C-alpha positions as CSV (number, residue, x, y, z in Angstrom):
1,X,151.3,106.8,252.4
2,X,154.0,104.1,252.7
3,X,152.5,102.8,255.8
4,X,149.1,102.4,254.1
5,X,150.8,100.5,251.3
6,X,152.5,98.1,253.6
7,X,149.3,97.3,255.5
8,X,147.5,96.7,252.3
9,X,150.1,94.4,251.0
10,X,150.1,92.3,254.3
11,X,146.3,92.0,254.3
12,X,146.4,90.9,250.7
13,X,149.0,88.2,251.3
14,X,147.0,86.9,254.3
15,X,143.9,86.8,252.2
16,X,145.6,84.8,249.5
17,X,147.0,82.3,251.9
18,X,143.6,81.9,253.4
19,X,141.7,81.4,250.2
20,X,144.5,79.4,248.4
21,X,144.1,81.4,245.2
22,X,146.7,81.6,242.4
23,X,148.8,84.7,241.8
24,X,147.2,85.5,238.4
25,X,143.7,85.6,239.8
26,X,144.7,88.0,242.5
27,X,146.0,90.4,239.8
28,X,142.7,90.5,238.2
29,X,140.6,91.3,241.3
30,X,143.2,93.1,243.3
31,X,142.0,96.6,244.1
32,X,144.3,99.3,243.0
33,X,143.6,102.5,245.0
34,X,146.8,104.0,243.7
35,X,145.6,104.0,240.2
36,X,143.0,106.7,240.8
37,X,145.3,108.9,243.0
38,X,148.7,108.7,241.5
39,X,148.7,107.1,238.0
40,X,152.4,108.1,237.6
41,X,153.4,105.7,240.3
42,X,151.9,102.7,238.8
43,X,154.4,100.1,237.5
44,X,153.9,98.7,234.0
45,X,153.0,95.2,235.3
46,X,150.3,96.7,237.6
47,X,148.5,98.5,234.7
48,X,145.1,97.4,233.8
49,X,145.1,96.5,230.1
50,X,142.3,98.0,228.0
51,X,139.8,95.6,226.5
52,X,140.7,94.6,222.9
53,X,137.5,96.1,221.4
54,X,138.1,99.5,222.7
55,X,140.0,102.0,220.4
56,X,143.2,103.5,221.7
57,X,143.3,106.3,219.2
58,X,140.7,109.1,218.6
59,X,137.8,107.9,216.6
60,X,137.6,109.3,213.0
61,X,134.1,109.8,211.9
62,X,133.4,108.2,208.5
63,X,132.5,110.6,205.7
64,X,129.0,111.4,205.0
65,X,127.2,109.0,202.7
66,X,126.7,111.8,200.0
67,X,130.4,112.4,199.8
68,X,131.4,108.9,199.1
69,X,128.8,108.3,196.4
70,X,129.9,109.0,192.8
71,X,129.3,112.5,191.9
72,X,127.5,113.5,188.7
73,X,130.9,114.8,187.3
74,X,132.5,111.2,187.6
75,X,130.8,109.8,184.5
76,X,131.9,112.7,182.5
77,X,135.5,112.1,183.6
78,X,135.2,108.6,182.7
79,X,134.3,109.7,179.1
80,X,137.0,112.4,179.1
81,X,139.3,110.5,176.6
82,X,136.3,110.1,174.2
83,X,135.5,113.8,174.6
84,X,139.1,114.7,173.9
85,X,139.1,112.4,170.8
86,X,136.0,114.2,169.6
87,X,137.6,117.6,169.9
88,X,140.7,116.4,167.9
89,X,138.7,114.6,165.2
90,X,139.6,115.7,161.7
91,X,137.2,118.2,160.1
92,X,134.8,116.9,157.4
93,X,137.0,118.7,154.8
94,X,140.1,117.0,156.2
95,X,138.3,113.5,156.2
96,X,137.3,114.1,152.6
97,X,140.8,115.0,151.6
98,X,142.1,111.8,153.3
99,X,139.6,109.6,151.5
100,X,140.4,111.1,148.1
101,X,144.2,110.7,148.7
102,X,143.7,107.0,149.6
103,X,141.8,106.4,146.5
104,X,144.1,108.3,144.1
105,X,147.3,106.9,145.7
106,X,145.9,103.4,145.0
107,X,144.8,103.7,141.4
108,X,147.0,106.6,140.0
109,X,150.8,106.2,139.4
110,X,153.5,108.7,139.7
111,X,153.2,109.6,136.0
112,X,149.6,110.4,136.4
113,X,148.3,107.3,134.7
114,X,145.1,105.7,135.9
115,X,144.5,101.9,136.4
116,X,141.0,102.1,135.0
117,X,140.8,98.3,134.5
118,X,141.2,97.5,138.2
119,X,139.2,100.5,139.3
120,X,136.3,99.5,137.1
121,X,136.1,96.3,139.3
122,X,136.2,98.3,142.5
123,X,134.1,101.2,141.4
124,X,132.2,101.1,144.6
125,X,135.3,102.6,146.3
126,X,135.1,105.6,144.0
127,X,131.3,105.9,144.4
128,X,131.6,106.0,148.2
129,X,134.0,108.9,148.1
130,X,131.7,110.7,145.5
131,X,128.8,110.2,148.0
132,X,130.8,112.3,150.5
133,X,130.8,115.2,148.0
134,X,127.1,114.6,147.2
135,X,126.1,114.7,150.9
136,X,128.6,117.3,152.1
137,X,126.9,119.8,154.3
138,X,126.5,123.1,152.6
139,X,126.8,125.1,156.0
140,X,130.1,123.3,156.6
141,X,131.2,124.2,153.1
142,X,130.3,127.8,153.6
143,X,132.5,127.9,156.7
144,X,135.6,126.6,154.8
145,X,138.5,128.8,153.9
146,X,139.0,129.8,150.2
147,X,141.8,127.3,150.0
148,X,139.7,124.5,151.3
149,X,136.9,125.4,148.9
150,X,139.1,125.4,145.9
151,X,140.7,122.1,146.9
152,X,137.2,120.7,147.4
153,X,136.3,121.5,143.7
154,X,139.5,120.3,142.2
155,X,139.1,117.0,143.9
156,X,135.4,116.7,143.0
157,X,136.1,117.6,139.3
158,X,139.0,115.1,139.1
159,X,137.0,112.2,140.6
160,X,133.8,112.9,138.6
161,X,136.0,112.9,135.5
162,X,137.3,109.4,136.4
163,X,133.7,108.3,137.2
164,X,132.5,109.3,133.8
165,X,135.3,107.5,132.1
166,X,134.5,104.3,134.1
167,X,130.8,104.6,133.1
168,X,132.0,104.4,129.5
169,X,134.9,101.9,130.1
170,X,136.1,100.2,127.9
171,X,135.6,103.1,125.5
172,X,133.6,102.3,122.5
173,X,134.3,104.0,119.2
174,X,132.9,104.1,115.7
175,X,134.8,103.7,112.3
176,X,134.0,107.3,111.4
177,X,135.3,108.7,114.7
178,X,138.4,106.5,114.6
179,X,139.4,108.5,111.5
180,X,140.0,111.5,113.8
181,X,140.9,110.0,117.2
182,X,142.4,106.8,118.5
183,X,140.0,104.0,119.5
184,X,140.4,104.6,123.2
185,X,140.2,108.4,123.0
186,X,138.0,110.2,125.5
187,X,136.6,112.1,122.4
188,X,134.4,109.0,121.9
189,X,132.5,109.7,125.2
190,X,129.4,111.6,124.3
191,X,128.8,114.7,126.2
192,X,131.8,114.2,128.4
193,X,132.0,117.8,129.6
194,X,128.5,119.2,129.2
195,X,126.0,116.3,129.3
196,X,127.1,113.9,132.0
197,X,125.5,115.1,135.2
198,X,126.3,114.6,138.9
199,X,125.2,116.0,142.2
200,X,127.4,117.9,144.7
201,X,125.9,119.2,148.0
202,X,122.4,118.5,146.5
203,X,123.0,120.6,143.4
204,X,123.3,119.3,139.8
205,X,126.5,120.0,137.8
206,X,128.5,119.1,134.8
207,X,132.3,119.2,134.4
208,X,131.8,122.3,132.2
209,X,129.7,124.0,134.8
210,X,132.2,123.4,137.6
211,X,135.1,124.6,135.4
212,X,133.2,127.8,134.4
213,X,131.7,128.7,137.8
214,X,134.6,127.9,140.1
215,X,137.9,127.6,138.2
216,X,137.4,130.4,135.8
217,X,135.1,132.9,137.7
218,X,135.0,132.5,141.6
219,X,138.6,131.5,142.4
220,X,140.5,132.8,139.4
221,X,143.8,130.8,140.1
222,X,145.3,129.8,136.7
223,X,147.5,127.2,138.5
224,X,144.3,125.1,138.7
225,X,144.6,124.4,134.9
226,X,147.7,122.5,135.8
227,X,145.9,120.4,138.4
228,X,142.6,119.3,137.0
229,X,142.1,116.0,135.1
230,X,142.1,115.9,131.3
231,X,141.9,112.1,131.0
232,X,144.5,112.0,128.1
233,X,148.1,111.2,127.4
234,X,148.9,114.9,126.5
235,X,146.9,116.3,129.4
236,X,148.9,117.5,132.3
237,X,149.4,114.5,134.6
238,X,146.9,113.8,137.3
239,X,148.4,114.0,140.8
240,X,148.2,110.8,142.8
241,X,147.1,112.6,145.9
242,X,144.2,114.9,146.8
243,X,144.5,118.6,147.0
244,X,144.0,119.9,150.6
245,X,143.4,123.4,151.7
246,X,146.1,123.6,154.3
247,X,148.7,122.7,151.7
248,X,147.1,123.8,148.5
249,X,149.4,126.6,147.4
250,X,152.5,124.3,147.7
251,X,150.7,121.5,145.8
252,X,149.7,123.8,143.0
253,X,153.2,125.3,142.7
254,X,154.7,121.9,142.6
255,X,152.2,120.8,139.9
256,X,153.1,123.8,137.8
257,X,156.9,123.4,138.1
258,X,156.9,119.5,137.6
259,X,154.9,119.9,134.4
260,X,157.1,122.6,133.0
261,X,160.3,120.7,134.0
262,X,159.0,117.5,132.5
263,X,158.6,119.0,129.0
264,X,154.9,118.2,128.8
265,X,153.8,121.8,129.2
266,X,156.8,123.8,128.1
267,X,160.0,123.3,126.0
268,X,162.5,125.5,124.4
269,X,164.4,124.7,121.2
270,X,167.1,127.4,121.1
271,X,168.6,126.3,117.9
272,X,165.2,126.5,116.2
273,X,164.3,129.7,118.2
274,X,161.0,128.1,119.1
275,X,159.1,127.9,122.4
276,X,156.6,124.9,122.7
277,X,153.7,125.0,125.0
278,X,151.0,122.6,126.0
279,X,147.8,123.0,124.0
280,X,145.9,123.4,127.3
281,X,147.5,126.9,127.4
282,X,146.0,128.0,124.1
283,X,144.0,131.2,124.2
284,X,140.9,129.2,123.0
285,X,141.3,126.7,125.8
286,X,142.7,128.1,129.0
287,X,145.1,130.9,128.0
288,X,142.6,133.7,128.2
289,X,142.0,132.9,131.9
290,X,145.6,134.1,132.8
291,X,144.8,137.7,131.7
292,X,143.3,139.0,134.9
293,X,146.2,138.0,137.1
294,X,149.1,137.9,134.7
295,X,148.2,140.2,131.9
296,X,151.0,142.7,131.0
297,X,151.7,145.4,128.4
298,X,155.3,145.7,129.4
299,X,156.8,142.4,128.1
300,X,156.3,140.0,125.3
301,X,154.9,142.8,123.2
302,X,155.1,140.8,120.0
303,X,152.5,138.4,121.4
304,X,148.7,138.8,121.7
305,X,147.3,139.6,125.2
306,X,146.4,136.1,126.1
307,X,149.9,134.8,125.3
308,X,151.6,137.7,127.0
309,X,149.7,136.7,130.2
310,X,150.7,133.0,129.8
311,X,154.4,133.8,129.2
312,X,154.4,136.3,132.2
313,X,152.9,133.5,134.3
314,X,155.7,131.1,133.3
315,X,158.4,133.5,134.3
316,X,157.4,132.9,138.0
317,X,158.3,129.1,137.7
318,X,161.1,128.7,135.2
319,X,164.9,128.8,135.7
320,X,166.6,132.1,135.2
321,X,168.2,131.2,131.8
322,X,164.7,130.2,130.4
323,X,163.2,133.4,131.8
324,X,165.9,135.5,130.1
325,X,165.2,133.7,126.8
326,X,161.5,134.4,127.0
327,X,161.8,138.1,127.9
328,X,164.6,139.1,125.5
329,X,164.9,136.4,122.9
330,X,163.6,136.4,119.3
331,X,161.4,133.2,118.9
332,X,158.2,131.8,117.7
333,X,155.5,130.1,119.9
334,X,154.0,126.8,118.9
335,X,151.7,124.4,120.6
336,X,152.5,120.8,121.1
337,X,150.4,118.2,119.2
338,X,147.6,117.0,121.5
339,X,147.1,113.3,122.0
340,X,143.6,112.4,123.0
341,X,144.4,108.9,124.0
342,X,143.1,107.8,127.3
343,X,145.5,108.3,130.3
344,X,145.4,104.5,131.1
345,X,148.3,102.9,132.9
346,X,150.6,100.9,130.5
347,X,149.9,97.3,130.1
348,X,146.1,97.6,130.7
C-alpha cells in the first residue's frame, strides 16, 4: 500500500510540472482512491467538501397540509373569552336588581325621602326600568327562587308607586280635601291603590292587587310591610337600594330593626306606661296579616288576636329590656298619628 501511494505521488508531481498547473487546481481534480477504500485514513485537508445546497442532517418531512390548516376548533377557541363571559353574565333577576338599585340610590336618600322634582325631569330612567318588569320572561320568573320572586314584587310595587306619584306630580288638591289632608298629600291622588293600572309580565295589576295576591297571600312574610313604599312622611322609610333574592332575608331584617330603633314604628313611654306603634301595624291595615306566622295565645293575653301577633313579632327584633316590658308589663297600646304628606326630599 505504501509503495502504491509513493508511486502515485511521484506521477502526480511529474504531471503538475509538465502541465504547469497551480496547486489549488490539482486538489480539485486529483483522484483519491484512498477515499473509497479507507475513509478513516483521509486527512482533513484532503476531504472533499459537500456542495452547499446539500443538507448535512436528516431531512424532516414537512407536516401534511391538513395538519397545518386551522382546525374547526380554533375559531371557537378564539371566542373562548366571550363564551366564558356569557356563562358568567348576571341572571335577568340580578340585572333587574342592579338597575333598580342604581335608580333608587340616585333619587332616594338615607332617610327614605324621594327627589321627585329631579326624577320627574328624568322620568325616562324610571320607565326604562319598569319596562324590564313589563317584559320580564314569565318562564324565567317561574324558575326563580321564592326569595327572588318576593324581591321582584317588592321592587315592582315600590317603583310603580313612585311612577304613579310622578304621573300626578306636583300633586293637585281641592279646597275641600285640604280640610282633611295637607296640599301635597298622596290622598289627593285619585285611585292611587285600586285604579292606577300597570303591566308586569304582560299581566295587568294595581297596587292593591299586588299587595293582596303576593304580599298577603302567596308569600306571607309580614316583614314585607316594613319594606314596601307608602309614599308618606309617616310611612316606613323607603330603602335606597333594591331588594335582591340572594340577600333578601338580611335586608328585610335590617329594615324591621332600623324602623323599630328609629322610633318611627315603635316607641315605649315607660313613665306613661304606653307602647306606641306605627299605624301601618293596625289590625285594619296590616296587623291581621301577622296572625298566621306570629299568632299566639300564650302571651299578651290582654290584647286582641291581631295585636298579640304583632307584639309577638316585635319580640324577635327588640332589645331584651323592651321585650321584657312587652311580655310582663302593664301598659296601653296606642297608634302614632299618621302624616299623609308626600315623602319628598326636604327643600324641593
